[in-house]
Structure formats: structure tokens, C-alpha cells
N, C-alpha and C positions, 0 to 999 in steps of 0.2 A: 536681716531684714532691710527691704528697699524702701526708702522714704524719698518722696518728692521734696524738692527744696524749693520754697516760694522765692521767686525773684524779688528785688527790690522794685518800688515803684519808682517809674522813670520821671514823673512829674513832680516829686517831692525834693525840694532844696533844702528843707528844713532838716539838720542834722539830728535832732532828737525825735523826729518822726522816723528817720531811716535807721536810728537804732533800735527804736522801738519795733519797727517792722523785722529787722533783723533777729532780734530776740525771740519775737513770734515764730519765725521761721525756723529757728534752731530748738526751740522748746520741746517739740515732739522728740527728736532724736536725743536731745540731753537727757529728758526725762526717762528715755528707755534705756539709755546708757547707765544711768544711775540705778534703775531699777534691777537692771541685770547684775550691777555690782551687789546690791542688797541681796538678790536671790542666791548668790553663792557665798554668802556668809559676811561682806563686809558690812561694818556699821554704819549708819547715816552720817556720823560726824567724819569718819574716815573718808568717806565718798564725797562729802561735801568739802572737805579740806584738800583733797586728791585733785578734784575739778576745779577748785579756786586756783591751786598751784599751777595747773595745766593752763589755765586762763592768764595768770601772771607771767609763765613763759611765752605764750603767744604775745602779750602785751610787749614784754623785753624785746622780742625778735622783731616787733613791729616799730618799736622805739629807736631800735639799731638801724633801720633802713628808711625812717620817713619822719617828717613833721621838724617843726621847730623845737628847739629846748622847751619853750615855755609849753607848747602842746603836749610834748611828751611829760614834763613835770605834771602839769595838771591831770593827765590819764592815769599816771602813777599813783599821784595822791588820791584820786576818786577809787582806785583799784584797792590802796591800802584802807581807806575807809570802810569800804563794803566787807573786806576780808575781816578787818577788826570787829565789825559788827557780828559777822557769822561766828568767829570763835568766841565771843564774850558770851553767847547762849548756851 
């Protein structure tokens, strides 16, 4: 499946706007990937946790190569909060 990726808005300096735009750009491919996994027999919880762990790996790789220690700690904390909310349901 070929999907077009939406480019970020050049005029936005607001990080939360850019993050929201990035999420919207990734959403169709993300949903397609999840649906493919579900269609071959993985259950929704397994898929959600696997995708979450892949996101965590990307965050870790990013943390190893960029940002201040405070930025890295904040990003990791936010990710862990979201992950704990996902696994508590």
C-alpha cells in the first residue's frame, strides 16, 4: 500500500501544532498497520503494546542522539504516562 505523507507546515513554530500535524500525517499508515496485524490474528492489546514499544525504541534512539537531558527526561516521562494509561485499560 503506497501512502502519501503530509509534509509539516513550514509556518508553524508551535511545537504542539507540529506534533499534532505529525500525528495526523502518520495516523492513516499507523491505522493500516494495526488493522493488518489484527486481520492476521494478533489481538488489539498485543498490537497496541507492540506499537507502543516500537515508539519507545524510537524515542530511546532519538534521546541517544539529541536534546538536553531535561528534554529527554520529559519526553520519556510523557511516553511512560501514555503507556501506563494504555496498559491499565
